[in-house]
Backbone bond lengths (Angstrom), bond angles and torsions (degrees), N, CA, C in turn:
res aa  C-N    CA-C-N  psi(-1)  N-CA   C-N-CA  omega(-1)  CA-C   N-CA-C  phi
1 M - - - 1.442 - - 1.538 111.49 -
2 H 1.322 116.24 -31.04 1.462 120.29 179.42 1.522 108.52 -95.92
3 K 1.320 116.76 116.81 1.465 123.33 -179.51 1.527 111.00 44.04
4 P 1.330 117.45 72.03 1.467 120.86 -173.44 1.523 115.55 -66.25
5 G 1.321 118.09 -16.72 1.455 120.38 178.39 1.517 112.80 81.86
6 G 1.307 116.06 173.03 1.461 120.95 -179.92 1.518 111.75 60.80
7 N 1.310 116.09 -141.06 1.467 121.99 -178.46 1.527 111.69 -112.12
8 V 1.339 116.30 36.44 1.460 119.56 -175.02 1.515 111.24 -127.81
9 S 1.313 115.58 133.49 1.464 124.34 168.40 1.517 105.93 -174.08
10 G 1.294 117.80 -170.43 1.459 120.09 178.42 1.505 111.96 146.35
11 T 1.323 114.97 -156.26 1.459 121.42 179.31 1.520 108.76 -117.45
12 R 1.303 115.79 162.03 1.458 120.62 174.19 1.516 108.29 -136.88
13 N 1.297 116.02 152.92 1.460 119.83 -178.35 1.527 110.09 -100.23
14 S 1.325 115.09 62.43 1.463 119.96 -177.36 1.517 111.22 -83.98
15 S 1.301 115.09 149.57 1.454 122.87 -178.03 1.525 109.74 -105.09
16 P 1.335 117.77 137.71 1.471 120.25 176.63 1.535 109.18 -76.28
17 L 1.322 117.02 90.15 1.463 121.93 -168.53 1.530 114.00 -62.36
18 K 1.316 118.06 -43.26 1.475 119.07 179.84 1.522 110.75 -61.84
19 E 1.319 116.44 -43.32 1.461 120.48 179.09 1.530 111.01 -66.73
20 Q 1.333 116.69 -36.24 1.468 121.01 177.15 1.523 110.56 -62.50
21 L 1.322 116.84 -43.89 1.459 120.88 -179.12 1.524 111.42 -68.54
22 A 1.325 117.19 -37.84 1.475 119.97 175.84 1.530 109.81 -62.22
23 L 1.324 116.70 -41.37 1.462 120.62 176.87 1.524 110.19 -63.94
24 A 1.325 117.21 -43.67 1.470 120.86 179.30 1.528 110.66 -57.61
25 L 1.331 117.02 -41.01 1.469 120.55 178.18 1.527 111.57 -65.06
26 S 1.322 116.68 -33.89 1.473 120.18 177.86 1.522 111.54 -71.93
27 L 1.335 116.29 -34.91 1.462 120.57 -178.51 1.526 112.49 -81.77
28 V 1.326 116.57 -30.24 1.466 121.62 -175.69 1.536 107.95 -126.31
29 P 1.325 117.29 81.64 1.472 119.61 -179.64 1.531 110.93 -56.20
30 G 1.316 115.57 140.15 1.459 120.63 -179.75 1.518 113.66 81.55
31 L 1.313 117.37 10.21 1.463 121.54 179.71 1.528 109.97 -59.40
32 K 1.317 115.63 120.66 1.471 120.96 179.67 1.518 112.41 -117.03
33 N 1.326 115.79 -25.64 1.463 118.79 179.28 1.519 109.58 -148.44
34 I 1.318 113.84 152.76 1.458 120.45 -175.36 1.525 108.37 -133.89
35 G 1.316 116.40 139.71 1.450 121.48 -178.10 1.518 112.76 -100.41
36 V 1.307 115.18 144.46 1.463 121.97 178.48 1.528 108.41 -132.22
37 V 1.311 115.73 130.12 1.455 121.90 172.38 1.524 106.00 -107.41
38 L 1.328 116.96 130.19 1.461 119.45 -177.59 1.514 111.61 -154.80
39 N 1.318 114.14 160.67 1.454 122.06 174.07 1.531 106.69 -97.27
40 M 1.320 116.40 112.81 1.466 120.54 -176.49 1.526 113.23 -68.85
41 S 1.321 118.29 -10.65 1.461 119.33 176.87 1.529 111.59 -84.95
42 E 1.325 117.65 -4.59 1.468 121.57 173.99 1.525 107.47 -93.38
43 S 1.325 116.38 106.08 1.465 120.32 -174.58 1.526 112.30 -58.57
44 N 1.328 118.14 -33.62 1.456 121.00 177.75 1.524 110.50 -61.96
45 S 1.328 116.89 -40.59 1.462 120.80 -179.52 1.525 111.49 -66.47
46 V 1.321 116.57 -41.45 1.462 120.40 178.63 1.524 109.87 -63.28
47 Y 1.322 116.60 -44.25 1.469 121.33 178.07 1.528 110.68 -60.09
48 M 1.338 117.04 -46.49 1.468 120.55 -179.23 1.529 111.13 -66.42
49 L 1.316 117.99 -35.70 1.464 120.88 176.27 1.525 109.96 -60.73
50 E 1.320 116.74 -44.99 1.473 120.43 179.12 1.523 110.79 -61.71
51 K 1.330 116.94 -43.04 1.466 120.88 179.12 1.529 110.93 -66.38
52 L 1.339 116.99 -38.03 1.464 120.90 177.33 1.530 110.09 -64.43
53 Q 1.315 117.58 -42.84 1.462 120.92 178.57 1.528 111.09 -61.51
54 E 1.330 116.69 -41.36 1.473 120.67 177.26 1.523 110.60 -61.90
55 A 1.323 116.88 -48.39 1.463 121.07 -179.03 1.524 111.55 -64.83
56 A 1.318 117.19 -37.03 1.464 121.42 -177.46 1.527 111.96 -65.07
57 R 1.324 117.01 -30.50 1.466 119.40 178.61 1.533 111.60 -59.82
58 N 1.335 117.27 -32.21 1.468 121.36 178.55 1.529 112.38 -65.68
59 F 1.319 116.64 -19.43 1.464 121.60 -177.38 1.535 111.86 -113.24
60 A 1.309 117.48 7.05 1.466 122.67 -176.50 1.532 111.12 56.33
61 I 1.329 115.27 40.38 1.465 121.77 176.89 1.522 107.85 -108.01
62 E 1.309 115.46 132.08 1.461 120.50 176.16 1.524 108.90 -91.41
63 V 1.315 116.34 134.30 1.461 121.92 177.11 1.528 108.05 -100.78
64 K 1.333 114.95 120.35 1.466 120.66 175.96 1.521 106.90 -111.16
65 Y 1.312 117.06 138.78 1.461 118.46 -177.03 1.511 111.28 -135.82
66 K 1.309 113.07 158.55 1.465 121.46 177.07 1.520 106.65 -133.50
67 A 1.323 116.14 126.97 1.456 121.14 179.63 1.528 110.19 -86.89
68 V 1.324 115.30 143.23 1.461 122.22 175.89 1.526 108.32 -125.24
69 A 1.324 115.28 152.59 1.464 120.15 177.64 1.516 111.37 -94.97
70 N 1.346 115.65 -28.48 1.465 120.05 -179.02 1.525 109.18 -156.17
71 S 1.315 116.26 175.14 1.465 120.89 -175.36 1.524 112.80 -64.51
72 A 1.319 117.97 -24.66 1.468 120.70 179.08 1.536 111.64 -66.15
73 D 1.325 118.09 -21.43 1.465 122.47 -178.62 1.531 113.92 -85.60
74 I 1.316 117.71 -9.48 1.465 121.13 -169.67 1.522 112.92 -66.32
75 K 1.311 117.71 -43.78 1.470 120.76 -179.03 1.523 110.49 -58.64
76 L 1.311 117.40 -50.59 1.458 121.52 -179.06 1.531 111.20 -63.45
77 A 1.307 117.71 -42.36 1.467 121.17 179.37 1.527 110.55 -61.67
78 T 1.328 116.48 -42.70 1.467 120.68 179.38 1.519 110.24 -63.23
79 E 1.325 116.16 -46.52 1.458 120.11 -178.33 1.532 111.75 -67.68
80 T 1.312 117.70 -32.01 1.461 121.57 177.05 1.532 110.59 -66.00
81 L 1.316 116.54 -40.31 1.471 120.65 179.87 1.526 112.99 -77.37
82 A 1.313 117.78 -27.78 1.470 122.67 -168.36 1.527 114.03 -53.39
83 D 1.309 118.62 -39.20 1.465 120.50 -179.06 1.518 113.29 -72.64
84 N 1.324 117.11 -12.98 1.464 120.77 -174.44 1.517 114.76 -115.01
85 V 1.327 117.46 7.41 1.469 120.65 -179.48 1.525 110.13 -132.96
86 D 1.325 115.15 159.28 1.463 121.22 177.62 1.521 111.63 -93.59
87 A 1.327 116.63 -21.71 1.466 122.51 -179.06 1.518 108.19 -162.90
88 F 1.325 115.49 169.18 1.465 122.24 175.23 1.520 108.93 -114.09
89 F 1.330 115.00 151.11 1.459 121.79 177.10 1.513 107.97 -125.59
90 L 1.327 116.57 129.33 1.461 121.07 179.23 1.522 111.09 -92.87
91 L 1.311 115.31 124.76 1.457 121.16 169.49 1.529 106.99 -87.83
92 Q 1.321 117.61 175.84 1.462 120.25 174.14 1.522 108.10 -87.40
93 D 1.315 115.69 74.71 1.453 123.21 -176.43 1.527 108.42 -109.16
94 S 1.311 117.32 121.15 1.471 121.68 -176.25 1.521 112.30 -63.21
95 T 1.318 117.28 -39.32 1.462 120.61 -179.54 1.522 110.39 -63.66
96 V 1.321 117.18 -45.75 1.467 121.37 178.86 1.520 110.14 -66.31
97 A 1.318 117.05 -41.98 1.470 120.22 -179.59 1.528 111.29 -60.21
98 S 1.328 116.61 -32.80 1.465 119.62 -178.34 1.528 112.68 -69.91
99 S 1.316 116.49 -16.79 1.459 120.84 179.77 1.528 111.09 -132.80
100 L 1.311 115.33 34.31 1.461 121.79 -176.27 1.527 113.72 -56.75
101 P 1.336 119.59 -43.84 1.472 118.28 178.97 1.530 112.86 -57.47
102 S 1.327 117.16 -33.82 1.461 121.04 178.49 1.529 110.95 -65.14
103 L 1.326 116.87 -45.03 1.459 120.95 178.93 1.522 110.15 -62.52
104 I 1.318 117.36 -47.59 1.460 120.58 -177.98 1.529 111.24 -64.33
105 K 1.315 116.92 -41.54 1.469 120.47 178.71 1.535 110.61 -62.12
106 S 1.324 116.98 -44.14 1.466 120.74 179.44 1.521 111.29 -66.24
107 A 1.318 118.05 -43.32 1.470 121.17 178.40 1.532 110.43 -62.30
108 T 1.327 116.71 -41.56 1.460 121.38 179.89 1.527 110.90 -64.64
109 K 1.306 116.19 -39.43 1.477 121.27 177.54 1.526 110.80 -55.44
110 Y 1.328 117.06 -35.73 1.463 122.42 179.91 1.536 111.88 -96.24
111 K 1.330 116.64 10.22 1.473 122.86 178.74 1.526 112.31 59.51
112 K 1.322 115.98 38.91 1.461 121.78 179.17 1.521 109.11 -110.44
113 P 1.329 118.09 121.75 1.464 120.31 177.93 1.522 111.96 -70.76
114 V 1.326 114.86 154.92 1.458 122.39 177.69 1.525 107.62 -116.47
115 I 1.327 116.15 128.39 1.458 123.09 176.97 1.522 106.92 -103.16
116 S 1.328 116.59 132.89 1.456 120.02 -173.06 1.517 112.57 -129.61
117 S 1.321 114.81 159.83 1.459 120.88 175.64 1.522 111.34 -113.04
118 Y 1.334 117.25 12.33 1.456 118.14 173.61 1.523 111.09 -138.30
119 V 1.322 113.96 141.96 1.464 123.56 -171.39 1.526 111.80 -56.72
120 E 1.318 117.15 -44.78 1.464 120.57 -174.85 1.529 111.67 -57.69
121 A 1.317 117.65 -36.04 1.461 120.63 179.86 1.524 111.13 -66.99
122 V 1.322 116.70 -39.65 1.470 120.08 178.55 1.523 109.40 -68.04
123 E 1.292 116.44 -39.41 1.461 120.82 179.16 1.526 111.70 -59.63
124 I 1.347 117.70 -36.18 1.466 118.92 -177.36 1.530 113.86 -95.73
125 G 1.345 118.43 1.08 1.454 117.60 173.16 1.510 118.58 142.97
126 A 1.323 119.32 -3.78 1.459 118.59 171.58 1.523 107.32 -67.91
127 L 1.317 118.16 150.02 1.462 121.60 -177.65 1.522 112.13 -65.60
128 G 1.319 116.60 -41.59 1.457 119.49 -178.67 1.507 111.12 171.80
129 G 1.310 114.61 -175.16 1.450 120.20 177.50 1.507 111.71 162.32
130 L 1.307 114.17 175.70 1.453 121.81 171.83 1.513 104.62 -94.65
131 A 1.310 115.75 107.82 1.456 120.09 -166.17 1.519 111.99 -120.32
132 F 1.315 114.13 146.81 1.455 120.92 173.54 1.517 108.19 -108.05
133 D 1.294 114.75 158.25 1.455 121.61 -179.45 1.529 107.49 -109.61
134 E 1.333 117.07 121.82 1.467 121.51 -178.39 1.530 111.73 -57.17
135 Y 1.316 117.30 -35.05 1.460 121.03 179.14 1.527 110.39 -60.62
136 N 1.352 116.42 -45.60 1.466 119.91 179.55 1.530 111.93 -66.41
137 I 1.337 116.47 -34.39 1.465 119.25 175.67 1.530 109.39 -64.97
138 G 1.323 117.34 -37.10 1.461 121.29 176.44 1.522 111.64 -61.94
139 I 1.324 116.53 -41.80 1.474 120.40 177.38 1.528 109.75 -63.25
140 Q 1.326 116.81 -44.32 1.458 121.43 179.17 1.526 110.70 -60.56
141 T 1.328 117.11 -41.82 1.466 121.68 177.83 1.524 110.47 -65.46
142 G 1.318 116.42 -39.88 1.465 121.00 177.07 1.515 112.01 -59.69
143 K 1.322 116.78 -38.88 1.469 120.93 178.02 1.530 110.79 -64.87
144 M 1.333 115.51 -36.20 1.465 118.60 176.26 1.529 109.79 -66.06
145 A 1.329 116.79 -42.61 1.469 120.93 179.29 1.527 110.59 -61.13
146 L 1.324 116.43 -39.31 1.468 120.16 178.49 1.531 110.65 -61.84
147 R 1.339 116.72 -41.01 1.471 119.41 178.52 1.533 110.40 -61.77
148 V 1.335 117.07 -37.26 1.465 120.92 177.77 1.528 109.45 -65.93
149 L 1.326 116.76 -44.25 1.468 120.48 178.71 1.526 111.80 -62.23
150 E 1.330 115.82 -27.27 1.471 120.38 178.89 1.526 112.06 -87.32
151 G 1.348 117.36 3.18 1.460 120.28 173.41 1.517 116.52 114.52
152 A 1.309 119.39 -5.55 1.464 120.66 179.54 1.534 109.86 -68.95
153 S 1.308 115.96 147.83 1.467 121.48 177.18 1.525 108.35 -85.41
154 I 1.336 116.33 118.25 1.463 119.75 -176.72 1.527 111.79 -61.53
155 G 1.320 117.55 -34.79 1.458 120.82 179.58 1.516 114.01 -65.14
156 N 1.334 116.87 -18.88 1.466 121.40 177.79 1.526 112.50 -95.02
157 M 1.339 117.00 2.79 1.466 121.21 -179.97 1.525 109.11 -97.50
158 D 1.332 116.11 126.30 1.460 120.10 177.47 1.525 110.37 -61.97
159 V 1.332 116.83 146.52 1.454 121.39 170.12 1.521 106.28 -66.99
160 E 1.324 116.68 132.87 1.464 120.79 -173.56 1.524 112.09 -106.22
161 D 1.331 115.37 138.91 1.457 122.27 169.48 1.519 107.88 -83.04
162 P 1.328 118.04 164.49 1.469 119.47 179.57 1.528 111.70 -55.44
163 E 1.328 115.72 134.66 1.464 120.77 177.49 1.518 111.14 -72.34
164 K 1.329 115.79 -29.32 1.457 119.89 -173.48 1.528 109.54 -125.75
165 I 1.314 115.88 120.14 1.455 122.02 174.10 1.523 106.56 -125.35
166 D 1.330 114.84 127.41 1.453 120.68 -175.81 1.519 111.71 -105.73
167 L 1.325 115.48 146.28 1.454 121.30 168.24 1.519 106.07 -84.06
168 V 1.326 115.83 118.43 1.466 121.43 -174.41 1.527 108.37 -123.23
169 I 1.321 115.78 134.16 1.466 122.33 -177.28 1.523 109.44 -129.81
170 N 1.320 116.59 144.27 1.455 121.51 175.23 1.528 107.77 -114.87
171 Q 1.340 115.69 97.12 1.472 122.02 -177.82 1.530 111.43 -64.21
172 K 1.322 116.81 -36.84 1.466 120.37 179.49 1.523 109.89 -61.29
173 Q 1.324 116.16 -43.77 1.466 120.07 179.40 1.522 110.83 -67.94
174 A 1.320 117.46 -38.01 1.464 120.38 177.51 1.529 110.11 -58.60
175 K 1.318 115.76 -43.85 1.471 120.33 178.51 1.532 110.37 -63.19
176 E 1.315 116.41 -44.10 1.467 121.84 178.83 1.534 111.46 -57.85
177 L 1.338 116.02 -36.33 1.465 121.12 -177.38 1.522 113.05 -91.37
178 G 1.336 116.79 -5.47 1.456 120.10 -178.01 1.516 112.98 72.98
179 I 1.319 116.53 30.95 1.466 122.08 -179.15 1.522 109.45 -106.10
180 K 1.332 115.90 131.83 1.465 120.49 175.34 1.526 107.46 -97.89
181 I 1.310 115.03 115.87 1.461 119.84 179.78 1.521 108.51 -78.21
182 P 1.342 117.59 127.44 1.464 120.36 -179.79 1.530 112.16 -55.84
183 E 1.305 115.62 141.88 1.464 122.17 -176.73 1.525 112.39 -58.75
184 D 1.338 117.62 -37.57 1.467 119.20 -179.56 1.528 111.37 -64.56
185 I 1.319 117.93 -32.03 1.457 120.79 177.19 1.527 110.20 -71.64
186 I 1.304 116.99 -41.28 1.472 120.54 177.55 1.518 110.47 -60.45
187 K 1.325 116.59 -41.76 1.478 120.22 -179.66 1.523 112.23 -65.12
188 K 1.335 116.98 -32.74 1.466 121.06 -179.14 1.519 112.97 -83.67
189 A 1.322 117.26 -16.58 1.469 120.82 -173.25 1.521 112.50 -61.41
190 N 1.315 116.15 136.09 1.466 121.89 175.16 1.520 111.31 -84.45
191 L 1.336 116.17 -31.87 1.462 122.05 179.09 1.518 109.07 -136.35
192 I 1.330 116.14 134.98 1.458 121.48 175.97 1.519 107.66 -129.28
193 Y 1.316 115.33 126.62 1.457 120.88 176.45 1.503 108.84 -104.65
């Protein structure tokens, strides 16, 4: 990640997992376990699951997961986990993202909040999260490309995490789930739906 060398560098859409879990505990008092639906053939998802499990140990939260092969499996996987988790956590999984409304609808049916790391998910029904905006990551990547065009060596440029991460809350979803979002979180929120 630090000066990767060669012709490689860029940005990544990584989520601050410890901060996400602390937020989840604030939004869902008594949170003891969290569910994750993912496609195990996506190496990024497997890596993020491992990092989430590591971070969750610091909060005494158990991570339960269900693997899916394609987007058609997401509804069943969500409903299978729903009775055994207090909330769901979204990784940056392409398969899940392709059927996100299905996951959110199923989680809502079981009154389980969804914590997300991207704005679009909160906008369509996740309860909240510390989210990055892909558009802003694109701008950040463009700035790196400009530095290369101006003569900088890309191999000497650190891989960058998102410069801007917003606290995003969905009040409508909170009401639907019967969750009262603490006032201090509302005051800190960058976006409220």
